[in-house]
C-alpha positions as CSV (number, residue, x, y, z in Angstrom):
1,X,60.5,162.0,99.8
2,X,62.0,165.4,100.9
3,X,65.5,166.0,99.9
4,X,66.8,165.9,103.5
5,X,65.2,162.5,104.1
6,X,66.6,161.1,100.8
7,X,70.1,162.3,101.8
8,X,69.8,160.7,105.2
9,X,68.5,157.5,103.7
10,X,71.4,157.4,101.1
11,X,73.9,158.0,103.9
12,X,72.4,155.2,106.0
13,X,72.4,152.8,103.1
14,X,76.0,153.8,102.3
15,X,77.1,153.2,105.8
16,X,75.4,149.8,106.0
17,X,76.9,148.7,102.7
18,X,80.4,149.9,103.8
19,X,80.0,148.1,107.1
20,X,79.0,144.9,105.3
21,X,81.9,145.1,103.0
22,X,84.3,145.5,105.9
23,X,82.8,142.5,107.6
24,X,83.0,140.4,104.4
25,X,86.7,141.4,103.9
26,X,87.7,140.7,107.5
27,X,85.5,137.7,108.5
28,X,88.6,135.4,108.6
29,X,90.5,137.7,110.9
30,X,87.5,138.0,113.3
31,X,87.1,134.2,113.5
32,X,90.9,133.9,113.9
33,X,90.9,136.4,116.8
34,X,88.0,134.7,118.6
35,X,89.4,131.2,118.3
36,X,92.9,132.3,119.4
37,X,91.6,134.2,122.4
38,X,89.5,131.2,123.5
39,X,92.4,128.8,123.0
40,X,94.8,130.8,125.1
41,X,92.3,131.1,127.9
42,X,91.6,127.4,127.8
43,X,95.3,126.5,127.9
44,X,95.9,128.9,130.8
45,X,92.9,127.7,132.8
46,X,92.7,124.0,132.2
47,X,96.2,122.9,131.1
48,X,98.4,125.2,133.2
49,X,95.9,125.5,136.0
50,X,95.8,129.3,136.5
51,X,92.5,130.3,138.2
52,X,92.1,133.5,136.3
53,X,94.4,133.6,133.2
54,X,92.8,136.9,132.0
55,X,96.0,138.2,130.5
56,X,96.5,135.3,128.1
57,X,93.6,136.2,125.8
58,X,94.5,139.9,126.1
59,X,98.0,139.2,125.0
60,X,96.7,137.1,122.1
61,X,94.4,139.8,120.9
62,X,97.2,142.4,121.1
63,X,99.6,140.3,119.0
64,X,97.0,139.4,116.4
65,X,95.5,142.8,116.1
66,X,98.9,144.6,115.5
67,X,98.8,145.9,111.9
68,X,101.6,146.6,109.5
69,X,103.9,143.8,110.4
70,X,106.1,143.4,113.4
71,X,103.8,141.0,115.2
72,X,106.5,138.7,116.4
73,X,108.5,141.6,117.8
74,X,105.3,142.9,119.5
75,X,104.8,139.5,121.1
76,X,108.3,139.7,122.7
77,X,107.7,143.4,123.6
78,X,104.5,142.4,125.3
79,X,106.0,139.6,127.4
80,X,109.0,141.7,128.3
81,X,107.0,144.7,129.3
82,X,104.6,142.7,131.4
83,X,107.4,140.8,133.2
84,X,109.2,144.1,133.9
85,X,106.2,145.9,135.2
86,X,105.1,143.0,137.4
87,X,108.5,142.5,138.9
88,X,109.1,146.2,139.6
89,X,105.5,146.6,140.9
90,X,105.8,143.7,143.3
91,X,109.2,144.9,144.5
92,X,108.1,148.4,145.1
93,X,104.7,147.6,146.8
94,X,106.3,144.9,149.0
95,X,108.8,147.4,150.4
96,X,106.9,150.7,150.6
97,X,103.2,149.5,150.4
98,X,100.4,150.7,148.1
99,X,99.3,154.3,147.6
100,X,99.1,157.2,145.2
101,X,102.8,158.2,145.1
102,X,103.8,154.5,145.0
103,X,101.8,154.1,141.8
104,X,103.3,157.2,140.2
105,X,106.9,156.1,141.1
106,X,106.2,152.5,139.9
107,X,105.0,153.7,136.5
108,X,107.9,156.1,136.1
109,X,110.5,153.5,137.0
110,X,108.9,150.8,134.8
111,X,108.5,152.9,131.7
112,X,111.9,154.5,132.0
113,X,113.6,151.1,132.4
114,X,111.5,149.6,129.5
115,X,112.5,152.5,127.2
116,X,116.1,152.2,128.2
117,X,116.2,148.5,127.4
118,X,113.9,148.4,124.3
119,X,112.8,151.1,121.8
120,X,109.3,149.5,121.4
121,X,106.4,151.6,122.7
122,X,104.4,148.5,123.5
123,X,106.9,147.3,126.0
124,X,106.8,150.6,127.9
125,X,103.0,150.7,127.8
126,X,102.7,147.2,129.1
127,X,105.3,147.8,131.8
128,X,103.2,150.8,133.1
129,X,100.0,148.9,132.8
130,X,101.4,145.9,134.8
131,X,102.8,148.1,137.5
132,X,99.5,149.8,138.0
133,X,97.7,146.4,138.2
134,X,100.1,145.1,140.8
135,X,99.7,148.3,142.9
136,X,95.9,148.4,142.7
137,X,94.4,145.0,142.1
138,X,96.8,142.1,142.9
139,X,97.9,141.9,146.5
140,X,101.6,142.0,147.2
141,X,103.2,138.7,147.6
142,X,100.4,136.8,145.9
143,X,101.0,134.4,143.0
144,X,99.1,136.6,140.7
145,X,102.2,138.4,139.5
146,X,104.0,135.2,138.5
147,X,101.0,133.7,136.9
148,X,100.4,136.9,134.9
149,X,103.9,136.8,133.5
150,X,103.3,133.2,132.3
151,X,99.9,134.2,130.9
152,X,101.5,137.0,128.9
153,X,104.0,134.7,127.3
154,X,101.3,132.1,126.8
155,X,99.0,134.5,125.0
156,X,101.7,135.9,122.8
157,X,102.8,132.4,121.9
158,X,99.3,131.3,121.0
159,X,98.9,134.4,118.9
160,X,102.1,133.7,116.9
161,X,101.1,130.0,116.5
162,X,97.6,130.8,115.2
163,X,99.1,133.4,112.8
164,X,101.5,130.7,111.5
165,X,99.1,127.7,111.4
166,X,96.0,129.5,110.2
167,X,97.2,132.5,108.1
168,X,94.9,134.9,106.4
169,X,95.5,135.4,102.7
170,X,98.3,137.9,103.3
171,X,99.3,138.7,99.7
172,X,95.8,139.4,98.2
173,X,95.6,142.5,100.4
174,X,99.0,143.6,99.3
175,X,98.1,143.2,95.6
176,X,94.8,145.1,96.2
177,X,96.6,148.1,97.7
178,X,99.2,148.2,94.9
179,X,96.4,148.0,92.4
180,X,94.6,150.8,94.2
181,X,97.6,153.2,93.9
182,X,98.1,152.4,90.2
183,X,94.4,153.0,89.7
184,X,94.6,156.4,91.4
185,X,97.7,157.2,89.2
186,X,95.7,156.3,86.1
187,X,92.7,158.5,87.0
188,X,94.8,161.5,88.0
189,X,96.8,161.3,84.7
190,X,93.6,161.0,82.7
191,X,92.2,164.1,84.4
192,X,95.5,166.0,83.9
193,X,95.5,165.1,80.2
194,X,91.9,166.1,79.7
195,X,92.4,169.4,81.7
196,X,95.5,170.3,79.6
197,X,93.5,169.7,76.5
198,X,90.5,171.8,77.6
199,X,92.6,174.4,79.7
200,X,90.5,173.6,82.8
201,X,92.5,174.8,85.8
202,X,89.7,173.9,88.2
203,X,89.7,170.2,87.1
204,X,93.5,170.2,87.3
205,X,93.5,171.4,90.9
206,X,91.0,168.6,91.7
207,X,93.3,166.1,90.1
208,X,96.2,167.4,92.1
209,X,94.2,167.2,95.4
210,X,93.4,163.6,94.5
211,X,97.1,162.8,94.0
212,X,98.0,164.6,97.2
213,X,95.4,162.6,99.1
214,X,97.0,159.3,98.0
215,X,99.7,159.3,100.7
216,X,97.5,157.5,103.2
217,X,96.9,154.7,100.6
218,X,100.7,154.5,100.0
219,X,101.4,154.1,103.7
220,X,98.7,151.5,103.8
221,X,100.2,149.7,100.8
222,X,103.6,149.5,102.5
223,X,102.1,148.4,105.9
224,X,100.0,145.7,104.2
225,X,102.9,144.4,102.2
226,X,105.1,144.2,105.3
227,X,102.4,142.4,107.2
228,X,102.0,139.9,104.4
229,X,105.8,139.4,104.4
230,X,105.8,138.5,108.0
231,X,102.9,136.0,107.6
232,X,104.6,134.3,104.7
233,X,107.9,134.0,106.4
234,X,106.3,132.8,109.7
235,X,103.9,130.3,108.4
236,X,105.2,127.1,106.8
237,X,101.9,126.8,105.0
238,X,102.7,130.0,103.1
239,X,106.3,129.3,102.2
240,X,105.2,128.3,98.7
241,X,104.1,131.9,98.1
242,X,107.6,133.4,98.6
243,X,107.9,134.1,94.9
244,X,104.7,136.0,94.9
245,X,105.8,137.9,98.0
246,X,109.0,138.8,96.2
247,X,107.0,140.3,93.3
248,X,105.0,142.5,95.7
249,X,108.0,143.7,97.7
250,X,109.9,144.5,94.5
251,X,107.3,146.9,93.2
252,X,106.6,148.9,96.3
253,X,109.2,151.6,95.5
254,X,108.4,151.9,91.8
255,X,104.7,152.2,92.6
256,X,105.4,154.9,95.3
257,X,107.7,156.7,92.8
258,X,105.0,156.6,90.1
259,X,102.5,158.3,92.4
260,X,105.1,160.9,93.4
261,X,105.9,161.6,89.8
262,X,102.2,162.0,89.1
263,X,101.8,164.5,91.9
264,X,104.7,166.6,90.6
265,X,103.4,166.4,87.0
266,X,99.9,167.5,88.2
267,X,101.3,170.4,90.2
268,X,103.4,171.6,87.3
269,X,100.3,171.3,85.0
270,X,98.4,173.6,87.4
271,X,101.1,176.2,87.2
272,X,101.2,176.0,83.4
273,X,97.4,176.6,83.0
274,X,97.4,179.4,85.6
275,X,100.1,181.1,83.5
276,X,97.8,180.6,80.4
277,X,100.4,178.5,78.7
278,X,99.9,175.3,76.8
279,X,101.6,172.0,76.0
280,X,101.7,170.3,72.6
281,X,99.2,167.8,71.5
282,X,101.9,165.2,71.5
283,X,102.6,165.7,75.2
284,X,98.9,165.4,76.0
285,X,98.7,162.2,74.0
286,X,101.7,160.8,76.0
287,X,99.9,161.5,79.3
288,X,96.7,159.9,78.0
289,X,98.5,156.8,77.0
290,X,100.4,156.6,80.4
291,X,97.0,156.9,82.1
292,X,95.7,153.9,80.0
293,X,98.9,151.9,80.8
294,X,98.6,152.6,84.5
295,X,95.0,151.5,84.5
296,X,95.8,148.3,82.6
297,X,98.7,147.6,85.0
298,X,96.3,148.1,87.9
299,X,94.0,145.4,86.5
300,X,96.9,143.0,86.0
301,X,98.1,143.4,89.5
302,X,94.7,143.0,91.0
303,X,93.7,139.9,89.1
304,X,97.0,138.0,88.8
305,X,98.2,135.8,91.7
306,X,101.8,136.4,90.7
307,X,101.6,139.4,88.4
308,X,105.4,139.3,87.5
309,X,104.5,136.4,85.2
310,X,101.1,137.8,83.9
311,X,100.7,137.2,80.2
312,X,99.6,140.8,79.7
313,X,102.9,142.3,80.9
314,X,104.9,142.0,77.6
315,X,102.3,144.1,75.8
316,X,102.3,146.7,78.5
317,X,106.1,146.8,78.4
318,X,105.9,147.2,74.6
319,X,103.6,150.2,74.9
320,X,105.8,151.8,77.5
321,X,108.9,151.3,75.3
322,X,107.1,153.1,72.4
323,X,106.2,156.0,74.8
324,X,109.9,156.2,75.8
325,X,110.8,156.5,72.1
326,X,108.3,159.3,71.6
327,X,109.2,161.3,74.8
328,X,112.0,163.3,73.3
329,X,112.7,167.0,73.7
330,X,111.0,167.8,70.4
331,X,107.5,167.2,71.9
332,X,108.1,170.2,74.2
333,X,110.2,172.3,71.7
334,X,109.3,175.9,71.9
335,X,107.3,175.4,75.1
336,X,107.7,177.2,78.4
337,X,109.6,175.8,81.4
338,X,106.5,174.2,82.8
339,X,106.0,172.2,79.6
340,X,109.6,170.9,79.7
341,X,109.1,169.9,83.3
342,X,105.9,168.1,82.5
343,X,107.8,166.2,79.8
344,X,110.5,165.3,82.4
345,X,107.9,163.9,84.8
346,X,106.3,162.0,81.9
347,X,109.7,160.4,81.2
348,X,110.1,159.6,84.9
349,X,106.7,157.9,84.9
350,X,107.6,155.7,82.0
351,X,110.7,154.5,83.9
352,X,108.6,154.0,87.1
353,X,106.0,151.9,85.3
354,X,108.5,149.8,83.5
355,X,110.1,149.0,86.8
356,X,106.7,147.9,88.1
357,X,106.6,145.6,85.1
358,X,109.9,144.0,86.2
359,X,112.6,145.9,84.3
360,X,115.7,147.1,86.2
361,X,116.2,150.9,86.5
362,X,119.0,150.9,83.9
363,X,116.9,148.8,81.4
364,X,113.9,151.2,81.9
365,X,116.1,154.3,81.4
366,X,117.6,152.8,78.3
367,X,114.1,152.8,76.6
368,X,114.0,156.6,76.7
369,X,115.1,158.6,73.7
370,X,118.2,160.4,74.9
371,X,118.1,164.1,75.9
372,X,121.9,164.3,76.4
373,X,124.8,163.9,74.0
374,X,126.5,161.6,76.6
375,X,123.7,159.6,78.3
376,X,124.8,157.7,81.4
377,X,122.8,154.6,80.3
378,X,123.4,153.5,76.7
379,X,120.0,153.9,75.0
380,X,118.0,151.0,73.5
381,X,115.2,152.9,72.0
382,X,112.7,151.2,69.8
383,X,111.4,152.6,66.5
384,X,107.8,153.5,67.0
385,X,107.1,152.9,63.3
386,X,107.8,149.2,63.9
387,X,104.7,149.1,66.1
388,X,102.5,151.4,64.0
389,X,99.0,150.1,63.1
């Protein structure tokens, strides 16, 4: 097969596989969305008696498809925006009639008032959308406006009820995103250590680019965690997972900080190699071990339902405490400024990862061998010889 055809075939297979994985990961959400939309339409049509409750399923879909948390607020924004737009649209069209400038004025007034009363973008958008519908589709004075307000609240309510009664596994996605960031941290650190060992500036720059490209994953981690928090707090069926939720919310900042520390370390390593300077073998070994710890911690988070109580954590904490005892100024003694700064970021990473494991900031700082005669936190440094093989 020619190379071009092989490439096209590989891309096609890759897209199909990626699409299948997305479907497999989101099948519950798809079914949840379909059932909720059908239920809201059925209630509006057969129980309330509206002839065309088209906005009920639309409102349900908007509420359930909102990502990153805030679904309950979005539900209220939706109902508020629709009601405002319908009311102003009816008022305006009844008095001045339909037309081009009437639509423009209706949209301006509706959006301006919605923004004045509420900071949510959804409320303003729905107010504008509703005003346009009133001016172009629903005849003035008909019951459509009133029914549509009811349908909006109905659809939003059904969306919230379905989210509460049939929740998706909200915390698994949060754990997965946290594990993903820790995995990226591990790979970048491993590449940095290898590059420093081989003086490979090109590989270091690639590692730095990988670290810089992680911000999207961090944003997704935070959004997914907040979405899971809302589901757990909303659904009585999920209240028993509050402790696990607490573990996830607790590590968001330390994981974010670990990735930031890794980015700074990689950037300083690039500068060091471009200057044709080196770091000690002890520093490289520290970074290799931190990469291994971050990788192990990623596996623990991914595979443990409540990773704060994972049996592997004590061993990971022990390894980090040993690294803290070894990360003294002597490992960078005689080195250039970049070497000292790399050591500083290494120490910061030890603290970040210990906080991921559950230690407080002060307890994590206490594990570091002091670099000051008057450390702010009294040190509690282990003797690495006690853990020697």
